[in-house]
BALOBA-1460 file (C-alpha; in Angstrom, 3 decimals):
// residues 407
<rec num="1" residu="x" x="-0.092" y="-0.001" z="-0.068"/>
<rec num="2" residu="x" x="1.404" y="3.472" z="-1.268"/>
<rec num="3" residu="x" x="0.433" y="5.300" z="2.085"/>
<rec num="4" residu="x" x="0.971" y="9.544" z="1.361"/>
<rec num="5" residu="x" x="1.022" y="11.602" z="4.512"/>
<rec num="6" residu="x" x="0.265" y="15.240" z="4.190"/>
<rec num="7" residu="x" x="1.975" y="17.599" z="6.474"/>
<rec num="8" residu="x" x="3.146" y="21.402" z="7.383"/>
<rec num="9" residu="x" x="6.348" y="20.460" z="7.711"/>
<rec num="10" residu="x" x="9.494" y="17.864" z="8.944"/>
<rec num="11" residu="x" x="11.060" y="20.229" z="11.582"/>
<rec num="12" residu="x" x="13.304" y="17.816" z="14.055"/>
<rec num="13" residu="x" x="15.139" y="20.403" z="15.700"/>
<rec num="14" residu="x" x="13.387" y="23.313" z="17.056"/>
<rec num="15" residu="x" x="9.350" y="22.034" z="16.784"/>
<rec num="16" residu="x" x="8.755" y="20.104" z="19.596"/>
<rec num="17" residu="x" x="7.707" y="16.699" z="20.120"/>
<rec num="18" residu="x" x="5.036" y="16.523" z="17.061"/>
<rec num="19" residu="x" x="7.600" y="16.276" z="14.380"/>
<rec num="20" residu="x" x="9.293" y="13.180" z="16.351"/>
<rec num="21" residu="x" x="5.531" y="11.778" z="16.662"/>
<rec num="22" residu="x" x="4.786" y="11.714" z="13.071"/>
<rec num="23" residu="x" x="8.432" y="10.549" z="11.910"/>
<rec num="24" residu="x" x="8.092" y="7.143" z="14.496"/>
<rec num="25" residu="x" x="4.523" y="6.435" z="13.262"/>
<rec num="26" residu="x" x="5.829" y="6.999" z="8.817"/>
<rec num="27" residu="x" x="8.864" y="4.392" z="10.038"/>
<rec num="28" residu="x" x="6.395" y="2.076" z="11.990"/>
<rec num="29" residu="x" x="4.294" y="1.827" z="9.033"/>
<rec num="30" residu="x" x="7.053" y="1.563" z="6.807"/>
<rec num="31" residu="x" x="8.683" y="-1.432" z="8.634"/>
<rec num="32" residu="x" x="5.133" y="-2.860" z="8.244"/>
<rec num="33" residu="x" x="6.058" y="-3.545" z="4.812"/>
<rec num="34" residu="x" x="4.223" y="-0.381" z="3.198"/>
<rec num="35" residu="x" x="5.483" y="2.372" z="1.061"/>
<rec num="36" residu="x" x="5.745" y="5.629" z="2.783"/>
<rec num="37" residu="x" x="5.911" y="9.133" z="1.223"/>
<rec num="38" residu="x" x="5.925" y="12.584" z="3.116"/>
<rec num="39" residu="x" x="4.491" y="15.641" z="1.639"/>
<rec num="40" residu="x" x="5.699" y="18.742" z="3.136"/>
<rec num="41" residu="x" x="3.082" y="22.030" z="2.405"/>
<rec num="42" residu="x" x="5.391" y="24.535" z="3.937"/>
<rec num="43" residu="x" x="8.595" y="22.813" z="3.007"/>
<rec num="44" residu="x" x="10.581" y="26.391" z="3.566"/>
<rec num="45" residu="x" x="10.090" y="25.516" z="7.455"/>
<rec num="46" residu="x" x="11.599" y="21.964" z="7.397"/>
<rec num="47" residu="x" x="14.712" y="20.836" z="9.033"/>
<rec num="48" residu="x" x="16.027" y="17.732" z="8.394"/>
<rec num="49" residu="x" x="19.426" y="16.949" z="9.896"/>
<rec num="50" residu="x" x="19.695" y="13.335" z="8.800"/>
<rec num="51" residu="x" x="18.557" y="10.705" z="5.835"/>
<rec num="52" residu="x" x="15.066" y="9.800" z="6.299"/>
<rec num="53" residu="x" x="14.082" y="6.119" z="4.883"/>
<rec num="54" residu="x" x="11.275" y="7.585" z="3.269"/>
<rec num="55" residu="x" x="10.430" y="9.542" z="0.567"/>
<rec num="56" residu="x" x="10.098" y="13.296" z="1.056"/>
<rec num="57" residu="x" x="8.283" y="15.328" z="-1.447"/>
<rec num="58" residu="x" x="8.878" y="19.596" z="-0.626"/>
<rec num="59" residu="x" x="5.845" y="21.542" z="-1.409"/>
<rec num="60" residu="x" x="5.505" y="25.167" z="-0.787"/>
<rec num="61" residu="x" x="1.959" y="26.835" z="-0.157"/>
<rec num="62" residu="x" x="2.605" y="30.615" z="-0.630"/>
<rec num="63" residu="x" x="-0.514" y="31.635" z="1.498"/>
<rec num="64" residu="x" x="-1.015" y="32.049" z="5.157"/>
<rec num="65" residu="x" x="-4.807" y="32.545" z="5.085"/>
<rec num="66" residu="x" x="-7.499" y="30.118" z="5.824"/>
<rec num="67" residu="x" x="-8.654" y="29.637" z="2.216"/>
<rec num="68" residu="x" x="-5.507" y="29.761" z="0.786"/>
<rec num="69" residu="x" x="-4.216" y="26.752" z="2.387"/>
<rec num="70" residu="x" x="-7.169" y="24.676" z="2.207"/>
<rec num="71" residu="x" x="-6.687" y="25.595" z="-1.790"/>
<rec num="72" residu="x" x="-2.815" y="24.693" z="-1.695"/>
<rec num="73" residu="x" x="-3.761" y="21.294" z="0.164"/>
<rec num="74" residu="x" x="-6.520" y="20.464" z="-2.733"/>
<rec num="75" residu="x" x="-4.188" y="21.084" z="-5.443"/>
<rec num="76" residu="x" x="-1.816" y="18.793" z="-3.464"/>
<rec num="77" residu="x" x="-4.017" y="16.116" z="-3.184"/>
<rec num="78" residu="x" x="-5.156" y="16.119" z="-6.566"/>
<rec num="79" residu="x" x="-1.026" y="16.205" z="-8.003"/>
<rec num="80" residu="x" x="-0.606" y="13.253" z="-5.934"/>
<rec num="81" residu="x" x="-3.726" y="11.045" z="-6.878"/>
<rec num="82" residu="x" x="-1.890" y="8.822" z="-9.340"/>
<rec num="83" residu="x" x="0.915" y="7.910" z="-7.080"/>
<rec num="84" residu="x" x="-1.026" y="7.361" z="-3.459"/>
<rec num="85" residu="x" x="-3.559" y="4.068" z="-2.529"/>
<rec num="86" residu="x" x="-4.330" y="6.404" z="0.799"/>
<rec num="87" residu="x" x="-3.345" y="9.727" z="1.778"/>
<rec num="88" residu="x" x="-3.183" y="11.069" z="5.686"/>
<rec num="89" residu="x" x="-3.305" y="14.471" z="6.507"/>
<rec num="90" residu="x" x="-3.067" y="16.275" z="9.727"/>
<rec num="91" residu="x" x="-6.487" y="17.050" z="10.342"/>
<rec num="92" residu="x" x="-6.456" y="20.368" z="11.888"/>
<rec num="93" residu="x" x="-4.758" y="21.920" z="8.931"/>
<rec num="94" residu="x" x="-6.221" y="20.060" z="6.292"/>
<rec num="95" residu="x" x="-9.717" y="18.780" z="7.155"/>
<rec num="96" residu="x" x="-11.598" y="20.931" z="4.640"/>
<rec num="97" residu="x" x="-9.473" y="20.595" z="1.746"/>
<rec num="98" residu="x" x="-9.589" y="16.793" z="2.361"/>
<rec num="99" residu="x" x="-13.196" y="16.580" z="2.677"/>
<rec num="100" residu="x" x="-13.515" y="18.545" z="-0.446"/>
<rec num="101" residu="x" x="-11.399" y="17.013" z="-2.474"/>
<rec num="102" residu="x" x="-13.316" y="13.505" z="-1.874"/>
<rec num="103" residu="x" x="-16.475" y="15.632" z="-2.382"/>
<rec num="104" residu="x" x="-15.411" y="16.836" z="-5.401"/>
<rec num="105" residu="x" x="-14.664" y="13.522" z="-7.304"/>
<rec num="106" residu="x" x="-11.258" y="12.537" z="-5.481"/>
<rec num="107" residu="x" x="-10.581" y="8.677" z="-5.880"/>
<rec num="108" residu="x" x="-7.821" y="8.037" z="-3.247"/>
<rec num="109" residu="x" x="-9.101" y="7.614" z="-0.069"/>
<rec num="110" residu="x" x="-8.082" y="10.455" z="3.017"/>
<rec num="111" residu="x" x="-7.316" y="9.619" z="6.492"/>
<rec num="112" residu="x" x="-7.192" y="12.560" z="8.737"/>
<rec num="113" residu="x" x="-5.509" y="12.708" z="12.463"/>
<rec num="114" residu="x" x="-6.351" y="15.102" z="14.385"/>
<rec num="115" residu="x" x="-4.147" y="15.974" z="17.644"/>
<rec num="116" residu="x" x="-4.441" y="20.088" z="17.910"/>
<rec num="117" residu="x" x="-8.010" y="22.336" z="18.310"/>
<rec num="118" residu="x" x="-8.977" y="23.951" z="14.940"/>
<rec num="119" residu="x" x="-8.184" y="27.780" z="15.052"/>
<rec num="120" residu="x" x="-11.477" y="29.017" z="14.612"/>
<rec num="121" residu="x" x="-12.133" y="27.599" z="18.412"/>
<rec num="122" residu="x" x="-11.787" y="30.317" z="21.311"/>
<rec num="123" residu="x" x="-7.856" y="30.967" z="21.557"/>
<rec num="124" residu="x" x="-5.584" y="29.447" z="24.380"/>
<rec num="125" residu="x" x="-5.342" y="32.271" z="27.172"/>
<rec num="126" residu="x" x="-2.960" y="32.661" z="30.457"/>
<rec num="127" residu="x" x="-5.378" y="34.060" z="32.831"/>
<rec num="128" residu="x" x="-2.705" y="35.248" z="35.236"/>
<rec num="129" residu="x" x="-0.824" y="36.889" z="32.754"/>
<rec num="130" residu="x" x="-1.444" y="40.532" z="31.085"/>
<rec num="131" residu="x" x="-4.375" y="40.074" z="28.229"/>
<rec num="132" residu="x" x="-3.970" y="41.992" z="24.993"/>
<rec num="133" residu="x" x="-5.211" y="45.219" z="24.801"/>
<rec num="134" residu="x" x="-8.704" y="45.775" z="24.713"/>
<rec num="135" residu="x" x="-10.866" y="47.387" z="22.179"/>
<rec num="136" residu="x" x="-9.863" y="44.918" z="18.508"/>
<rec num="137" residu="x" x="-13.274" y="44.774" z="17.901"/>
<rec num="138" residu="x" x="-12.476" y="44.289" z="14.170"/>
<rec num="139" residu="x" x="-10.412" y="41.279" z="15.436"/>
<rec num="140" residu="x" x="-12.965" y="39.789" z="17.630"/>
<rec num="141" residu="x" x="-15.472" y="40.164" z="14.620"/>
<rec num="142" residu="x" x="-12.963" y="38.445" z="12.239"/>
<rec num="143" residu="x" x="-12.916" y="35.329" z="14.666"/>
<rec num="144" residu="x" x="-16.770" y="35.220" z="15.104"/>
<rec num="145" residu="x" x="-17.213" y="35.350" z="10.819"/>
<rec num="146" residu="x" x="-14.339" y="32.578" z="10.976"/>
<rec num="147" residu="x" x="-16.076" y="30.560" z="13.714"/>
<rec num="148" residu="x" x="-19.455" y="30.785" z="12.032"/>
<rec num="149" residu="x" x="-18.447" y="30.262" z="8.443"/>
<rec num="150" residu="x" x="-16.008" y="26.931" z="9.640"/>
<rec num="151" residu="x" x="-18.607" y="25.627" z="12.029"/>
<rec num="152" residu="x" x="-21.788" y="26.085" z="9.303"/>
<rec num="153" residu="x" x="-20.413" y="26.712" z="5.902"/>
<rec num="154" residu="x" x="-16.936" y="24.213" z="5.615"/>
<rec num="155" residu="x" x="-17.401" y="21.766" z="8.415"/>
<rec num="156" residu="x" x="-20.215" y="19.755" z="6.056"/>
<rec num="157" residu="x" x="-17.180" y="19.003" z="3.686"/>
<rec num="158" residu="x" x="-15.380" y="16.669" z="6.346"/>
<rec num="159" residu="x" x="-18.355" y="14.427" z="5.835"/>
<rec num="160" residu="x" x="-15.991" y="13.203" z="2.746"/>
<rec num="161" residu="x" x="-13.506" y="12.252" z="4.705"/>
<rec num="162" residu="x" x="-13.166" y="8.264" z="4.970"/>
<rec num="163" residu="x" x="-11.588" y="7.864" z="8.666"/>
<rec num="164" residu="x" x="-10.784" y="10.467" z="11.014"/>
<rec num="165" residu="x" x="-8.426" y="9.679" z="14.460"/>
<rec num="166" residu="x" x="-7.948" y="11.556" z="17.099"/>
<rec num="167" residu="x" x="-5.375" y="11.598" z="20.200"/>
<rec num="168" residu="x" x="-8.020" y="11.363" z="22.705"/>
<rec num="169" residu="x" x="-11.788" y="10.366" z="23.467"/>
<rec num="170" residu="x" x="-12.016" y="14.151" z="24.596"/>
<rec num="171" residu="x" x="-10.768" y="15.738" z="21.577"/>
<rec num="172" residu="x" x="-13.236" y="13.968" z="19.321"/>
<rec num="173" residu="x" x="-16.061" y="15.253" z="21.599"/>
<rec num="174" residu="x" x="-14.695" y="18.616" z="20.774"/>
<rec num="175" residu="x" x="-14.905" y="17.962" z="16.950"/>
<rec num="176" residu="x" x="-18.369" y="16.469" z="16.983"/>
<rec num="177" residu="x" x="-19.735" y="19.129" z="19.181"/>
<rec num="178" residu="x" x="-18.310" y="22.233" z="16.103"/>
<rec num="179" residu="x" x="-20.508" y="19.729" z="14.223"/>
<rec num="180" residu="x" x="-18.146" y="17.068" z="12.894"/>
<rec num="181" residu="x" x="-19.931" y="13.299" z="12.000"/>
<rec num="182" residu="x" x="-17.500" y="11.098" z="13.245"/>
<rec num="183" residu="x" x="-19.810" y="7.861" z="14.326"/>
<rec num="184" residu="x" x="-18.791" y="4.684" z="12.173"/>
<rec num="185" residu="x" x="-15.402" y="6.731" z="11.062"/>
<rec num="186" residu="x" x="-13.367" y="7.119" z="13.689"/>
<rec num="187" residu="x" x="-10.675" y="5.529" z="15.983"/>
<rec num="188" residu="x" x="-8.281" y="6.527" z="19.037"/>
<rec num="189" residu="x" x="-4.840" y="6.552" z="17.765"/>
<rec num="190" residu="x" x="-3.568" y="8.403" z="20.466"/>
<rec num="191" residu="x" x="0.323" y="9.823" z="19.934"/>
<rec num="192" residu="x" x="2.994" y="7.801" z="19.076"/>
<rec num="193" residu="x" x="5.276" y="7.814" z="21.364"/>
<rec num="194" residu="x" x="7.711" y="4.634" z="21.842"/>
<rec num="195" residu="x" x="7.892" y="4.347" z="25.471"/>
<rec num="196" residu="x" x="9.839" y="0.959" z="25.803"/>
<rec num="197" residu="x" x="12.212" y="2.048" z="22.944"/>
<rec num="198" residu="x" x="13.274" y="5.779" z="24.724"/>
<rec num="199" residu="x" x="13.900" y="3.829" z="27.826"/>
<rec num="200" residu="x" x="16.352" y="1.292" z="26.254"/>
<rec num="201" residu="x" x="18.326" y="4.239" z="24.765"/>
<rec num="202" residu="x" x="18.509" y="6.222" z="26.936"/>
<rec num="203" residu="x" x="19.045" y="3.171" z="30.075"/>
<rec num="204" residu="x" x="16.028" y="4.128" z="32.035"/>
<rec num="205" residu="x" x="14.384" y="0.766" z="34.092"/>
<rec num="206" residu="x" x="11.580" y="1.006" z="36.018"/>
<rec num="207" residu="x" x="13.026" y="1.708" z="39.152"/>
<rec num="208" residu="x" x="15.815" y="4.256" z="38.217"/>
<rec num="209" residu="x" x="13.353" y="6.992" z="39.874"/>
<rec num="210" residu="x" x="12.500" y="4.837" z="42.594"/>
<rec num="211" residu="x" x="16.776" y="4.132" z="43.647"/>
<rec num="212" residu="x" x="16.819" y="8.120" z="43.789"/>
<rec num="213" residu="x" x="13.840" y="9.078" z="45.081"/>
<rec num="214" residu="x" x="14.701" y="11.319" z="47.993"/>
<rec num="215" residu="x" x="14.309" y="11.450" z="51.689"/>
<rec num="216" residu="x" x="14.237" y="14.760" z="52.128"/>
<rec num="217" residu="x" x="13.978" y="18.150" z="50.054"/>
<rec num="218" residu="x" x="14.959" y="20.397" z="48.071"/>
<rec num="219" residu="x" x="12.828" y="18.599" z="45.640"/>
<rec num="220" residu="x" x="12.928" y="19.851" z="41.628"/>
<rec num="221" residu="x" x="10.003" y="20.296" z="40.367"/>
<rec num="222" residu="x" x="9.972" y="20.811" z="36.282"/>
<rec num="223" residu="x" x="7.786" y="22.031" z="33.689"/>
<rec num="224" residu="x" x="9.126" y="22.574" z="29.886"/>
<rec num="225" residu="x" x="7.261" y="23.696" z="27.013"/>
<rec num="226" residu="x" x="6.846" y="26.672" z="24.181"/>
<rec num="227" residu="x" x="6.044" y="29.650" z="26.679"/>
<rec num="228" residu="x" x="2.403" y="30.229" z="24.715"/>
<rec num="229" residu="x" x="-0.784" y="31.097" z="25.998"/>
<rec num="230" residu="x" x="-2.544" y="28.529" z="28.150"/>
<rec num="231" residu="x" x="0.306" y="26.262" z="28.814"/>
<rec num="232" residu="x" x="-0.028" y="26.870" z="32.330"/>
<rec num="233" residu="x" x="2.977" y="28.551" z="33.431"/>
<rec num="234" residu="x" x="1.141" y="31.408" z="35.143"/>
<rec num="235" residu="x" x="-0.757" y="29.260" z="37.314"/>
<rec num="236" residu="x" x="2.172" y="27.311" z="38.395"/>
<rec num="237" residu="x" x="4.540" y="30.379" z="39.876"/>
<rec num="238" residu="x" x="1.326" y="31.807" z="41.531"/>
<rec num="239" residu="x" x="0.968" y="28.094" z="43.332"/>
<rec num="240" residu="x" x="4.448" y="27.937" z="43.672"/>
<rec num="241" residu="x" x="4.291" y="31.713" z="45.503"/>
<rec num="242" residu="x" x="1.746" y="30.291" z="48.123"/>
<rec num="243" residu="x" x="3.403" y="27.234" z="49.313"/>
<rec num="244" residu="x" x="4.060" y="26.991" z="53.006"/>
<rec num="245" residu="x" x="7.505" y="25.910" z="52.951"/>
<rec num="246" residu="x" x="9.387" y="27.290" z="49.771"/>
<rec num="247" residu="x" x="12.363" y="26.640" z="50.633"/>
<rec num="248" residu="x" x="11.518" y="22.739" z="50.494"/>
<rec num="249" residu="x" x="11.751" y="22.834" z="46.543"/>
<rec num="250" residu="x" x="13.130" y="24.629" z="43.417"/>
<rec num="251" residu="x" x="11.219" y="25.461" z="40.152"/>
<rec num="252" residu="x" x="12.632" y="24.304" z="36.640"/>
<rec num="253" residu="x" x="10.779" y="26.290" z="33.922"/>
<rec num="254" residu="x" x="12.081" y="25.066" z="30.154"/>
<rec num="255" residu="x" x="11.669" y="26.540" z="27.257"/>
<rec num="256" residu="x" x="11.018" y="29.951" z="25.291"/>
<rec num="257" residu="x" x="7.799" y="31.793" z="23.255"/>
<rec num="258" residu="x" x="5.906" y="34.697" z="23.547"/>
<rec num="259" residu="x" x="4.996" y="34.869" z="26.974"/>
<rec num="260" residu="x" x="8.810" y="34.284" z="28.092"/>
<rec num="261" residu="x" x="9.139" y="37.572" z="29.348"/>
<rec num="262" residu="x" x="5.578" y="37.762" z="30.874"/>
<rec num="263" residu="x" x="6.788" y="34.718" z="33.265"/>
<rec num="264" residu="x" x="9.949" y="36.533" z="33.882"/>
<rec num="265" residu="x" x="8.139" y="39.313" z="35.315"/>
<rec num="266" residu="x" x="6.072" y="36.926" z="37.684"/>
<rec num="267" residu="x" x="9.433" y="35.377" z="38.771"/>
<rec num="268" residu="x" x="10.295" y="38.948" z="40.047"/>
<rec num="269" residu="x" x="7.066" y="40.312" z="40.891"/>
<rec num="270" residu="x" x="6.382" y="37.459" z="43.140"/>
<rec num="271" residu="x" x="10.295" y="38.176" z="44.698"/>
<rec num="272" residu="x" x="10.678" y="33.929" z="43.218"/>
<rec num="273" residu="x" x="14.254" y="34.911" z="42.032"/>
<rec num="274" residu="x" x="16.241" y="32.247" z="44.365"/>
<rec num="275" residu="x" x="13.737" y="29.309" z="43.894"/>
<rec num="276" residu="x" x="13.171" y="29.324" z="39.811"/>
<rec num="277" residu="x" x="15.753" y="28.349" z="37.763"/>
<rec num="278" residu="x" x="14.659" y="29.022" z="33.471"/>
<rec num="279" residu="x" x="17.278" y="27.300" z="31.331"/>
<rec num="280" residu="x" x="15.538" y="28.419" z="28.275"/>
<rec num="281" residu="x" x="15.380" y="26.185" z="25.094"/>
<rec num="282" residu="x" x="17.069" y="22.623" z="25.927"/>
<rec num="283" residu="x" x="18.288" y="19.721" z="23.277"/>
<rec num="284" residu="x" x="16.566" y="16.580" z="24.065"/>
<rec num="285" residu="x" x="19.787" y="15.228" z="25.484"/>
<rec num="286" residu="x" x="19.737" y="18.190" z="27.935"/>
<rec num="287" residu="x" x="16.228" y="17.758" z="28.285"/>
<rec num="288" residu="x" x="16.285" y="14.233" z="28.765"/>
<rec num="289" residu="x" x="19.486" y="14.203" z="31.302"/>
<rec num="290" residu="x" x="17.664" y="16.500" z="33.425"/>
<rec num="291" residu="x" x="14.657" y="14.457" z="33.900"/>
<rec num="292" residu="x" x="17.039" y="11.560" z="34.535"/>
<rec num="293" residu="x" x="18.804" y="12.937" z="37.219"/>
<rec num="294" residu="x" x="17.244" y="15.998" z="38.973"/>
<rec num="295" residu="x" x="13.735" y="16.305" z="38.494"/>
<rec num="296" residu="x" x="11.767" y="15.074" z="41.414"/>
<rec num="297" residu="x" x="8.302" y="16.458" z="40.050"/>
<rec num="298" residu="x" x="6.708" y="17.252" z="37.283"/>
<rec num="299" residu="x" x="3.879" y="19.902" z="37.141"/>
<rec num="300" residu="x" x="1.546" y="20.745" z="34.055"/>
<rec num="301" residu="x" x="-0.798" y="23.459" z="35.628"/>
<rec num="302" residu="x" x="-2.910" y="23.763" z="32.401"/>
<rec num="303" residu="x" x="-3.628" y="22.977" z="28.953"/>
<rec num="304" residu="x" x="-7.120" y="22.379" z="27.138"/>
<rec num="305" residu="x" x="-9.216" y="20.208" z="28.167"/>
<rec num="306" residu="x" x="-9.253" y="17.763" z="25.313"/>
<rec num="307" residu="x" x="-5.690" y="17.927" z="24.630"/>
<rec num="308" residu="x" x="-2.582" y="15.257" z="25.481"/>
<rec num="309" residu="x" x="0.660" y="16.507" z="26.202"/>
<rec num="310" residu="x" x="4.034" y="14.810" z="24.851"/>
<rec num="311" residu="x" x="5.652" y="16.997" z="27.953"/>
<rec num="312" residu="x" x="3.211" y="14.560" z="30.294"/>
<rec num="313" residu="x" x="4.511" y="11.520" z="27.895"/>
<rec num="314" residu="x" x="8.192" y="12.275" z="28.176"/>
<rec num="315" residu="x" x="8.202" y="12.657" z="31.835"/>
<rec num="316" residu="x" x="5.942" y="9.662" z="32.311"/>
<rec num="317" residu="x" x="9.010" y="8.080" z="31.032"/>
<rec num="318" residu="x" x="11.223" y="8.470" z="33.040"/>
<rec num="319" residu="x" x="8.649" y="7.958" z="36.010"/>
<rec num="320" residu="x" x="8.220" y="11.593" z="37.183"/>
<rec num="321" residu="x" x="5.426" y="11.542" z="39.416"/>
<rec num="322" residu="x" x="3.275" y="14.453" z="38.215"/>
<rec num="323" residu="x" x="0.641" y="17.046" z="39.198"/>
<rec num="324" residu="x" x="-2.097" y="17.817" z="36.773"/>
<rec num="325" residu="x" x="-5.024" y="19.799" z="36.199"/>
<rec num="326" residu="x" x="-8.263" y="17.050" z="37.046"/>
<rec num="327" residu="x" x="-10.748" y="15.690" z="33.982"/>
<rec num="328" residu="x" x="-10.173" y="15.738" z="30.532"/>
<rec num="329" residu="x" x="-6.895" y="15.016" z="28.271"/>
<rec num="330" residu="x" x="-3.967" y="14.815" z="30.717"/>
<rec num="331" residu="x" x="-5.712" y="12.623" z="32.922"/>
<rec num="332" residu="x" x="-6.790" y="10.434" z="30.389"/>
<rec num="333" residu="x" x="-2.968" y="10.552" z="29.652"/>
<rec num="334" residu="x" x="-1.884" y="9.761" z="33.034"/>
<rec num="335" residu="x" x="-4.675" y="8.103" z="35.081"/>
<rec num="336" residu="x" x="-2.857" y="6.781" z="38.190"/>
<rec num="337" residu="x" x="0.544" y="7.749" z="37.472"/>
<rec num="338" residu="x" x="-0.196" y="11.424" z="38.969"/>
<rec num="339" residu="x" x="-2.354" y="13.531" z="41.353"/>
<rec num="340" residu="x" x="-4.932" y="16.006" z="40.595"/>
<rec num="341" residu="x" x="-5.438" y="19.634" z="41.524"/>
<rec num="342" residu="x" x="-8.857" y="21.309" z="40.810"/>
<rec num="343" residu="x" x="-8.667" y="22.970" z="37.357"/>
<rec num="344" residu="x" x="-7.517" y="26.442" z="37.457"/>
<rec num="345" residu="x" x="-7.623" y="26.561" z="41.192"/>
<rec num="346" residu="x" x="-3.919" y="27.361" z="42.020"/>
<rec num="347" residu="x" x="-4.240" y="27.139" z="46.126"/>
<rec num="348" residu="x" x="-5.474" y="23.665" z="45.617"/>
<rec num="349" residu="x" x="-2.521" y="23.389" z="43.471"/>
<rec num="350" residu="x" x="-0.456" y="24.109" z="46.099"/>
<rec num="351" residu="x" x="-1.793" y="21.941" z="48.397"/>
<rec num="352" residu="x" x="-1.296" y="18.607" z="45.887"/>
<rec num="353" residu="x" x="2.587" y="20.117" z="45.310"/>
<rec num="354" residu="x" x="3.326" y="20.355" z="49.126"/>
<rec num="355" residu="x" x="1.363" y="16.667" z="49.551"/>
<rec num="356" residu="x" x="3.686" y="15.210" z="46.934"/>
<rec num="357" residu="x" x="6.888" y="16.520" z="48.516"/>
<rec num="358" residu="x" x="5.915" y="15.336" z="52.053"/>
<rec num="359" residu="x" x="5.068" y="11.535" z="50.904"/>
<rec num="360" residu="x" x="8.030" y="9.894" z="49.339"/>
<rec num="361" residu="x" x="5.839" y="6.540" z="48.787"/>
<rec num="362" residu="x" x="2.972" y="8.747" z="47.374"/>
<rec num="363" residu="x" x="5.983" y="9.431" z="45.317"/>
<rec num="364" residu="x" x="7.283" y="5.952" z="44.598"/>
<rec num="365" residu="x" x="3.905" y="4.541" z="43.750"/>
<rec num="366" residu="x" x="2.958" y="7.427" z="41.188"/>
<rec num="367" residu="x" x="6.239" y="6.205" z="39.625"/>
<rec num="368" residu="x" x="5.439" y="2.577" z="39.167"/>
<rec num="369" residu="x" x="1.878" y="3.579" z="38.019"/>
<rec num="370" residu="x" x="3.572" y="5.543" z="34.935"/>
<rec num="371" residu="x" x="4.813" y="1.979" z="33.679"/>
<rec num="372" residu="x" x="1.749" y="0.414" z="34.045"/>
<rec num="373" residu="x" x="0.189" y="2.970" z="32.072"/>
<rec num="374" residu="x" x="2.148" y="2.778" z="29.281"/>
<rec num="375" residu="x" x="1.421" y="-0.883" z="28.843"/>
<rec num="376" residu="x" x="-2.083" y="-0.042" z="28.119"/>
<rec num="377" residu="x" x="-3.060" y="-0.695" z="24.813"/>
<rec num="378" residu="x" x="-4.259" y="2.844" z="24.053"/>
<rec num="379" residu="x" x="-0.741" y="4.119" z="24.893"/>
<rec num="380" residu="x" x="1.021" y="1.473" z="22.923"/>
<rec num="381" residu="x" x="2.372" y="3.078" z="19.380"/>
<rec num="382" residu="x" x="2.438" y="-0.583" z="17.640"/>
<rec num="383" residu="x" x="-1.041" y="-1.155" z="18.736"/>
<rec num="384" residu="x" x="-2.381" y="1.779" z="17.535"/>
<rec num="385" residu="x" x="-0.583" y="2.220" z="14.491"/>
<rec num="386" residu="x" x="-1.310" y="-1.691" z="13.812"/>
<rec num="387" residu="x" x="-5.296" y="-0.589" z="14.040"/>
<rec num="388" residu="x" x="-4.724" y="2.062" z="12.212"/>
<rec num="389" residu="x" x="-2.832" y="-0.129" z="9.530"/>
<rec num="390" residu="x" x="-5.900" y="-2.522" z="9.120"/>
<rec num="391" residu="x" x="-8.080" y="0.725" z="8.829"/>
<rec num="392" residu="x" x="-6.302" y="1.995" z="5.781"/>
<rec num="393" residu="x" x="-5.815" y="-1.246" z="4.243"/>
<rec num="394" residu="x" x="-9.564" y="-2.121" z="4.089"/>
<rec num="395" residu="x" x="-10.368" y="1.428" z="2.861"/>
<rec num="396" residu="x" x="-7.941" y="0.602" z="-0.244"/>
<rec num="397" residu="x" x="-8.882" y="-2.388" z="-0.783"/>
<rec num="398" residu="x" x="-12.860" y="-1.379" z="-1.219"/>
<rec num="399" residu="x" x="-11.813" y="1.365" z="-3.013"/>
<rec num="400" residu="x" x="-9.610" y="-0.838" z="-5.108"/>
<rec num="401" residu="x" x="-13.413" y="-2.939" z="-5.897"/>
<rec num="402" residu="x" x="-15.646" y="0.134" z="-6.289"/>
<rec num="403" residu="x" x="-13.161" y="1.386" z="-9.165"/>
<rec num="404" residu="x" x="-13.353" y="-2.236" z="-10.522"/>
<rec num="405" residu="x" x="-17.174" y="-2.238" z="-10.693"/>
<rec num="406" residu="x" x="-17.403" y="1.115" z="-12.064"/>
<rec num="407" residu="x" x="-15.204" y="-0.028" z="-14.999"/>
């Protein structure tokens, strides 16, 4: 089966975990005996420092506007139709083009994978940082128009997509609430993350954390992500400032991004300079080394309720006990490997951090459950990609049969 993946870019250096996730999917299907090719739609953003085992076709969609992007992706589907048995597209980027391609006579089945929200949905915000200047009426009207157009005029085209795959049941529910029909053609694909392979590569065992589990502080709390709205840095800093015994903890905040200065200002305003380290952007090797040797507690104070997190899954790889907001995608991922606070409640977050710092046995128990959870079928990338392969093979076979009957 010839599978053509359509994605915005392949950036293995600075794009975070998403490119690695996609690359693992491509390689796994390649190892299963399929022909795999990847079309990058915005190829100027590619950063590929090593040879890849699959073919990459570099396209360059010039537009950054929604209609222009969908038009460009539609042309890509048409261009490669004679080479592919099936298309697999980043759903949140190309859902409308994919649906239109099929609705308007495209002969190759399309799978759309969703691991993010749509831009038409309400924006992520950091509630405790300065908000954007008020009074941008035109921008608000434009956003409302976009929401209406996509919700009522564009989303019906997604009926043409043959299979929709999601990272979590919560994300599927969000797309259904936006009007997407998923009944009978959806699957849970999760995030492709090779827990066991990475454990072997970085010499991590199930008792690595247990062996260094401290009997006394200071305990290092860690969170690293792009410093963008909605990532929870503001909530974590505010909660840290309310710890009763701050001297028992250290806080490491990794990453860079548009809210970096807000974070630095909050550290200063809350007089936390002696407790907080901000190492900036870290290479994967630096990130993994720190989590192997130094981190005691992982905290992700916020993310969209329907979203999962590669940062969280990386923490679970190293057996790090976590504190997370209750409900939603993060709890779905972590299950019994974390304790939970009431979403957006910084006092409850502070209490849960203190509880984890005070209870060595609890930290050990949560660490053990990281490895229990990662072996569940919905977290196993081989299990998920095997189901994906079977679903795609059936789509391709049924499509071939239908085309033969039409001749």
